RODO-2510 file (C-alpha; in nm, 4 decimals, decimal comma):
residues 197
     n   res          X          Y          Z
     1     m    12,9603     5,0603    14,0654
     2     a    12,9157     5,2345    14,4027
     3     n    13,0034     5,5708    14,2432
     4     l    12,7512     5,5065    13,9661
     5     a    12,4789     5,4243    14,2195
     6     a    12,5605     5,7382    14,4219
     7     l    12,5511     5,9507    14,1052
     8     l    12,2186     5,8008    14,0024
     9     d    12,0754     5,8612    14,3507
    10     q    12,1962     6,2211    14,3407
    11     e    12,0439     6,2803    13,9946
    12     a    11,7165     6,1196    14,0983
    13     s    11,7031     6,3302    14,4179
    14     a    11,7641     6,6512    14,2226
    15     e    11,4913     6,5644    13,9726
    16     i    11,2439     6,4756    14,2493
    17     e    11,3299     6,7951    14,4364
    18     a    11,2647     7,0053    14,1236
    19     i    10,9275     6,8387    14,0728
    20     l    10,8404     6,8769    14,4418
    21     s    10,9408     7,2439    14,4334
    22     e    10,7189     7,3030    14,1316
    23     a    10,4332     7,1146    14,2973
    24     r    10,4729     7,3210    14,6186
    25     e    10,4692     7,6471    14,4199
    26     r    10,1550     7,5402    14,2401
    27     a     9,9950     7,4314    14,5698
    28     s    10,0596     7,7739    14,7214
    29     e     9,8911     7,9523    14,4275
    30     i     9,5905     7,7221    14,4335
    31     t     9,5553     7,7602    14,8121
    32     s     9,5610     8,1415    14,7919
    33     k     9,2869     8,1458    14,5314
    34     a     9,0856     7,8808    14,7149
    35     e     9,0782     8,0872    15,0376
    36     e     8,8678     8,3478    14,8553
    37     d     8,6088     8,0865    14,7641
    38     a     8,3662     7,8952    14,9815
    39     e     8,4817     7,6284    15,2321
    40     a     8,3566     7,3534    15,0011
    41     i     8,5725     7,4765    14,7114
    42     v     8,8767     7,4975    14,9409
    43     a     8,8306     7,1351    15,0476
    44     q     8,7879     7,0236    14,6858
    45     k     9,1016     7,2063    14,5711
    46     k     9,3058     7,0535    14,8533
    47     r     9,1925     6,7051    14,7550
    48     t     9,2782     6,7727    14,3910
    49     l     9,6173     6,9149    14,4821
    50     s     9,6994     6,6204    14,7054
    51     s     9,6104     6,3792    14,4276
    52     q     9,8246     6,5675    14,1742
    53     y    10,1130     6,5855    14,4180
    54     d    10,0990     6,2109    14,4803
    55     a    10,0797     6,1424    14,1068
    56     a    10,3763     6,3739    14,0405
    57     k    10,5800     6,1942    14,3084
    58     v    10,4969     5,8543    14,1624
    59     q    10,5765     5,9737    13,8101
    60     a    10,9065     6,1302    13,9201
    61     r    11,0085     5,8168    14,1097
    62     s    10,9231     5,5948    13,8114
    63     a    11,1182     5,8171    13,5714
    64     a    11,4194     5,8176    13,8040
    65     q    11,4082     5,4396    13,8449
    66     l    11,3825     5,3892    13,4684
    67     e    11,6788     5,6190    13,4043
    68     a    11,8822     5,4452    13,6755
    69     a    11,8054     5,1032    13,5282
    70     s    11,9015     5,2246    13,1811
    71     k    12,2343     5,3627    13,3037
    72     k    12,3034     5,0436    13,4960
    73     l    12,2415     4,8298    13,1856
    74     r    12,4696     5,0504    12,9753
    75     a    12,7436     5,0268    13,2366
    76     q    12,6998     4,6499    13,2629
    77     h    12,7199     4,6107    12,8829
    78     q    13,0392     4,8200    12,8741
    79     a    13,1900     4,6130    13,1549
    80     v    13,1173     4,2909    12,9630
    81     e    13,2746     4,4401    12,6480
    82     d    13,5810     4,5392    12,8500
    83     v    13,6149     4,1831    12,9804
    84     f    13,6021     4,0438    12,6245
    85     d    13,8569     4,3005    12,5044
    86     r    14,0923     4,1956    12,7859
    87     a    14,0338     3,8284    12,7014
    88     k    14,1267     3,8958    12,3368
    89     d    14,4402     4,0803    12,4507
    90     e    14,5337     3,7789    12,6640
    91     l    14,4777     3,5424    12,3706
    92     h    14,6986     3,7588    12,1476
    93     a    14,9669     3,7596    12,4192
    94     l    14,9420     3,3792    12,4315
    95     i    14,9789     3,3577    12,0526
    96     d    15,2883     3,5800    12,0686
    97     d    15,4480     3,3598    12,3372
    98     k    15,5569     3,0651    12,1197
    99     d    15,6421     2,8371    12,4138
   100     r    15,2929     2,8716    12,5631
   101     y    15,1236     2,8763    12,2220
   102     r    15,2812     2,5570    12,0819
   103     p    15,0759     2,3076    12,2934
   104     v    14,7584     2,5123    12,2377
   105     f    14,8150     2,5111    11,8606
   106     s    14,8775     2,1364    11,8724
   107     a    14,5521     2,0792    12,0635
   108     l    14,3533     2,2963    11,8191
   109     l    14,4969     2,1065    11,5234
   110     k    14,4250     1,7700    11,6858
   111     e    14,0614     1,8710    11,7459
   112     a    14,0163     1,9742    11,3817
   113     v    14,1879     1,6586    11,2543
   114     d    13,9798     1,4363    11,4825
   115     e    13,6648     1,6062    11,3557
   116     l    13,7464     1,5474    10,9878
   117     g    13,9276     1,2171    11,0237
   118     r    14,3041     1,1791    11,0253
   119     d    14,3178     1,0230    10,6742
   120     n    14,0903     1,2910    10,5310
   121     i    14,3116     1,6005    10,5675
   122     a    14,4090     1,7769    10,2449
   123     l    14,5090     2,1254    10,3547
   124     v    14,5912     2,3183    10,6702
   125     m    14,5788     2,6960    10,6428
   126     v    14,7482     2,9085    10,9095
   127     s    14,8821     3,2588    10,9574
   128     p    15,2233     3,3169    10,7974
   129     e    15,3758     3,3246    11,1497
   130     d    15,2418     2,9734    11,2201
   131     r    15,3564     2,8055    10,8970
   132     d    15,6645     2,6356    11,0474
   133     l    15,4737     2,5434    11,3635
   134     a    15,1979     2,3828    11,1535
   135     t    15,4485     2,1809    10,9512
   136     e    15,6223     2,0603    11,2679
   137     t    15,2955     1,9780    11,4426
   138     l    15,1622     1,7822    11,1445
   139     g    15,4876     1,5838    11,1460
   140     e    15,4558     1,5163    11,5195
   141     h    15,1040     1,3796    11,4621
   142     d    15,2203     1,1846    11,1540
   143     i    14,9715     1,3650    10,9295
   144     s    15,0598     1,4430    10,5730
   145     a    14,8812     1,7531    10,4456
   146     e    14,9691     2,0640    10,2536
   147     v    15,0263     2,3805    10,4594
   148     e    14,9287     2,7207    10,3208
   149     t    14,9137     3,0646    10,4784
   150     d    14,6252     3,3077    10,5138
   151     d    14,6804     3,6550    10,6597
   152     t    14,3272     3,6594    10,8021
   153     l    14,3957     3,3656    11,0340
   154     a    14,5519     3,4065    11,3776
   155     g    14,5768     3,1767    11,6741
   156     g    14,4652     2,8599    11,5017
   157     m    14,3937     2,7124    11,1629
   158     r    14,1465     2,6184    10,8928
   159     v    14,1613     2,2507    10,7973
   160     r    14,0099     2,1278    10,4699
   161     a    13,9031     1,7679    10,4117
   162     a    14,0418     1,5702    10,1175
   163     k    13,7317     1,3680    10,0316
   164     t    13,4675     1,6392    10,0759
   165     s    13,4472     2,0161    10,0529
   166     v    13,4135     2,0414    10,4304
   167     s    13,6531     2,2646    10,6206
   168     i    13,6844     2,3450    10,9885
   169     e    13,8144     2,6707    11,1271
   170     n    13,9495     2,6313    11,4774
   171     t    14,1004     2,9515    11,6183
   172     l    14,1171     3,0906    11,9691
   173     i    13,9350     3,4136    11,8770
   174     d    13,6560     3,2220    11,6982
   175     r    13,6126     3,0020    12,0037
   176     l    13,5897     3,3067    12,2277
   177     e    13,3269     3,4608    11,9977
   178     a    13,1318     3,1329    11,9824
   179     a    13,1139     3,1307    12,3617
   180     r    13,0324     3,5040    12,3865
   181     d    12,6635     3,4727    12,4802
   182     e    12,7222     3,2143    12,7503
   183     l    13,0286     3,3943    12,8858
   184     a    12,8546     3,7336    12,8749
   185     s    12,5778     3,5881    13,0905
   186     e    12,8326     3,4547    13,3404
   187     v    13,0233     3,7859    13,3468
   188     s    12,6953     3,9718    13,4062
   189     q    12,6125     3,7409    13,6983
   190     v    12,9563     3,8066    13,8504
   191     l    12,9088     4,1814    13,8087
   192     l    12,5657     4,1670    13,9727
   193     a    12,7020     3,9530    14,2564
   194     d    12,9868     4,2016    14,3151
   195     e    12,7360     4,4861    14,3175
   196     g    12,5210     4,3106    14,5765
   197     a    12,8175     4,2419    14,8046
***
């Protein structure tokens, strides 16, 4: 972040310097011409030039600040995306580690079953890799339901009710996505706090 701020300061300084150089050149031309005219015209031209110079400085500063803010927002957005990509990688690593994943899978299944009602479970759909784990976990919870596989599921399950057409999808990636807005806000606050430190 410090490198980005230094780069933005350097770009803003170069842009301001170019505008100031142009304004100085213009001031020199106007002054030369004004010296040939009466004292009143010289004074008027100087006032006009000063006003234009001040306006150019304000405009250049505003443009530089706007560009800096835009670059900062883009960098912040990319940092948040990077955090979510790393979080997804960690979730996939958890899913691949069967010893760590087993209790998480069991908790996800219990949540879905509790939501629908333990006697209202008709079908549990899981990834092909989780089929045996789902069958074992259902047995551990004394729930009798059919287990099917779905290649689009990973890190969780879809549970369908027996008495209604309601189904609940409870996967780690879906939960991360559901919390994205809230987590993105928290990540942004951390990034801003680190920047201010």
